[in-house]
C-alpha positions in Angstrom: -19.4 -53.5 -11.1 -16.0 -52.1 -12.2 -13.0 -52.7 -9.8 -11.0 -50.5 -7.9 -7.9 -50.2 -10.4 -10.7 -49.2 -12.9 -11.4 -46.1 -11.0 -8.0 -44.9 -10.4 -7.4 -45.1 -14.0 -10.2 -42.8 -15.2 -8.9 -39.3 -15.9 -10.7 -36.7 -14.6 -12.7 -35.8 -17.6 -14.5 -39.6 -18.0 -15.4 -39.2 -14.2 -19.2 -38.3 -14.9 -19.6 -41.4 -17.7 -17.5 -43.6 -14.8 -20.4 -42.7 -12.6 -23.3 -42.8 -15.0 -22.1 -46.3 -16.2 -20.9 -48.0 -13.2 -22.7 -46.5 -9.9 -25.6 -44.8 -11.0 -28.7 -47.4 -10.5 -31.2 -47.4 -13.4 -34.3 -45.4 -13.0 -36.2 -48.5 -13.5 -34.4 -50.7 -11.1 -34.9 -48.0 -8.6 -38.2 -47.5 -9.0 -39.0 -51.0 -8.7 -37.2 -51.3 -5.2 -39.2 -47.9 -3.9 -42.4 -49.8 -5.0 -41.7 -52.4 -2.4 -40.7 -49.8 0.5 -44.1 -48.2 -0.2 -45.8 -51.3 1.1 -43.6 -50.7 4.5 -44.2 -47.1 4.4 -48.4 -48.2 4.1 -48.0 -50.6 6.6 -46.5 -47.4 9.1 -49.4 -45.2 8.1 -52.3 -47.4 8.5 -51.8 -50.6 10.4 -48.9 -50.8 12.2 -50.6 -48.7 15.0 -54.0 -49.0 14.8 -55.6 -48.8 17.9 -52.4 -48.7 20.2 -51.8 -46.2 22.7 -48.5 -45.3 24.0 -48.3 -42.9 27.4 -52.4 -43.3 27.6 -52.9 -41.7 23.8 -53.2 -43.4 20.5 -50.2 -43.5 18.3 -50.1 -41.4 15.0 -47.9 -41.7 12.4 -46.9 -38.1 11.5 -44.3 -38.8 8.9 -42.5 -41.1 7.5 -38.8 -40.1 5.9 -36.6 -42.0 3.7 -32.9 -41.1 4.7 -29.3 -42.4 4.0 -28.6 -43.0 0.4 -32.1 -43.6 -1.0 -33.4 -40.6 0.7 -30.6 -37.9 -0.1 -30.0 -39.5 -4.1 -26.5 -40.7 -3.7 -27.6 -45.0 -3.6 -25.1 -46.9 -5.7 -26.2 -49.5 -8.1 -27.6 -52.9 -6.7 -27.3 -51.5 -2.9 -30.9 -52.7 -1.2 -30.7 -51.3 2.0 -33.1 -48.6 2.9 -33.6 -46.7 5.8 -36.5 -45.3 7.0 -37.5 -42.7 10.2 -40.9 -42.8 11.6 -41.9 -39.8 13.5 -44.7 -40.6 15.8 -47.6 -38.4 17.9 -46.9 -40.0 21.0 -43.1 -38.9 21.6 -43.5 -35.4 23.2 -39.6 -34.5 24.5 -36.3 -36.4 23.8 -36.6 -38.1 26.9 -40.2 -39.7 26.1 -38.6 -41.2 22.7 -35.5 -43.0 24.8 -38.1 -44.0 27.4 -40.7 -45.6 25.2 -38.0 -46.4 22.0 -38.0 -50.3 23.0 -41.7 -50.5 23.0 -42.7 -48.7 19.7 -40.0 -51.6 18.1 -42.5 -54.4 19.7 -45.5 -53.2 18.6 -44.3 -52.8 15.0 -42.5 -56.6 15.5 -46.0 -57.8 16.7 -48.0 -56.2 14.3 -46.2 -56.5 10.9 -47.5 -60.0 10.8 -51.3 -58.9 10.0 -49.7 -56.9 7.0 -50.9 -59.1 4.0 -49.2 -56.7 1.8 -45.5 -57.2 3.1 -46.4 -61.4 3.6 -47.2 -61.1 -0.5 -43.3 -59.7 -0.6 -42.0 -62.4 1.1 -41.4 -60.8 4.4 -39.0 -62.8 6.2 -35.8 -62.3 8.6 -37.2 -59.6 11.7 -35.0 -58.5 14.0 -34.5 -55.8 16.5 -30.2 -54.8 15.9 -29.1 -53.0 18.7 -27.7 -49.8 17.3 -27.6 -46.4 18.1 -30.5 -46.1 18.3 -32.1 -49.4 18.1 -33.8 -50.4 14.9 -36.3 -52.8 13.5 -35.2 -54.4 10.3 -37.1 -56.4 7.7 -36.4 -58.0 4.2 -39.0 -58.0 1.6 -38.8 -58.8 -2.1 -39.1 -57.0 -4.9 -42.4 -58.2 -7.3 -40.4 -58.1 -10.5 -37.4 -59.8 -10.1 -37.9 -60.8 -6.2 -34.8 -59.1 -5.1 -34.3 -59.2 -1.1 -34.5 -55.4 0.3 -33.6 -54.9 3.9 -35.9 -52.7 5.5 -34.4 -50.5 8.3 -37.0 -48.6 10.8 -36.1 -46.0 13.2 -39.3 -44.5 15.3 -38.3 -40.7 16.3 -39.5 -37.8 18.2 -40.3 -35.0 15.6 -38.0 -32.5 17.3 -37.8 -30.1 14.6 -41.8 -29.6 13.7 -43.7 -30.5 10.7 -41.5 -27.7 8.6 -38.1 -28.6 7.8 -35.8 -26.1 5.8 -32.2 -25.9 5.5 -32.4 -23.2 8.1 -30.9 -23.5 11.2 -33.3 -24.8 14.0 -34.1 -23.1 17.2 -31.7 -23.0 19.7 -34.6 -24.5 22.2 -34.0 -27.6 20.0 -30.2 -28.0 21.3 -30.8 -26.9 24.7 -33.6 -29.9 24.8 -30.9 -32.0 23.2 -28.6 -31.3 25.7 -30.7 -31.9 28.5 -32.2 -35.0 27.4 -28.4 -36.5 28.3 -28.8 -39.3 25.7 -26.0 -41.9 24.0 -24.0 -39.8 21.4 -25.9 -40.8 18.4 -29.1 -41.6 20.1 -31.1 -38.4 18.7 -29.7 -38.7 15.6 -32.9 -39.6 13.6 -34.8 -36.9 14.8 -32.3 -34.5 12.6 -32.3 -37.0 10.1 -34.2 -34.6 7.5 -31.7 -31.9 7.7 -29.0 -34.5 7.1 -30.9 -35.8 4.1 -31.4 -32.3 2.7 -28.1 -31.1 3.5 -27.1 -33.6 0.5 -30.4 -33.8 -1.3 -30.4 -30.3 -2.5 -26.8 -30.4 -3.6 -25.2 -30.1 -7.1 -25.3 -33.2 -9.1 -21.7 -33.1 -9.4 -21.3 -33.4 -5.2 -23.6 -36.5 -5.3 -21.5 -37.9 -8.1 -18.7 -37.5 -6.0 -19.9 -39.0 -2.7 -20.9 -42.0 -4.9 -17.1 -42.2 -6.0 -16.3 -42.3 -2.8 -18.5 -44.8 -1.4 -17.5 -47.0 -4.3 -13.8 -46.1 -3.5 -14.1 -47.2 0.5 -16.3 -50.6 -0.9 -13.2 -51.6 -3.4 -10.3 -50.4 -1.0 -11.9 -52.0 2.3 -13.4 -54.8 1.3 -12.1 -56.2 -2.0 -13.3 -59.7 -3.0 -16.6 -61.7 -3.7 -16.3 -62.1 0.3 -16.6 -58.7 1.4 -19.2 -57.5 3.9 -22.4 -55.8 2.6 -21.3 -52.8 0.6 -23.8 -51.0 3.0 -22.2 -52.3 6.3 -19.1 -51.2 8.4 -17.2 -48.5 9.5 -18.6 -45.5 8.1 -18.8 -41.5 8.3 -20.7 -40.5 11.3 -22.7 -37.7 13.1 -21.0 -37.5 16.6 -19.7 -40.9 17.4 -17.5 -43.9 16.0 -18.6 -47.5 15.5 -15.7 -50.2 15.3 -15.0 -51.8 12.1 -17.7 -54.4 10.8 -20.6 -53.5 12.6 -23.6 -52.7 10.9 -24.7 -48.8 11.3 -28.2 -47.8 10.0 -27.7 -44.8 7.7 -29.7 -43.0 10.0 -26.6 -41.7 11.6 -24.5 -41.0 9.1 -24.1 -37.7 7.0 -23.6 -39.5 3.5 
């Protein structure tokens, strides 16, 4: 990775080349990471909630969405943190999602050890991160290079319905959100597709700019080999802030 002063010395006409050479991951590397993540997605859809009940009904996965840098197309080279939002049929309101959020995380913890595909990928370092909202985090490895990948999973209520466009959601969604009286950012995953699409459908130039901002922030605030993980720390968020050095899932981030 280039040093911070390299970026400051790059003329505007060369910034596209800088992003391509230093910041943008190769297609092969990205596909290797996503191949491993697809094993997590299959586990969520096919195994995690098989035969389980919440609120007296079977739990079905409505959709699994990659969010954050991998979801919106602004991931930096060698970043192996992937965030998934899993929308579940057992949540019919923000209140139900808040009430049974922890129960769903416990089901993930209990059932992940049954997944032979994840065990074959070196499943390790399972934990529930006490964030806003809480998330289930696990570590697996790529098949080719055995590079560790941290996967953050957040269960969510599908407040926006099955089809999410760039248009503004109906007012009722925001009325329900206000009535839920959750902590700031607690229901942000329900709107993660809007956040993702806002960036994903923008021109390549904007995505390159976001990569440059991320790279600048890493080098300016975490210099040296002992700096915290490049995807962690205080970041731009939707509606609330966090203290420096505290891990924040990208499900609550705009970028």
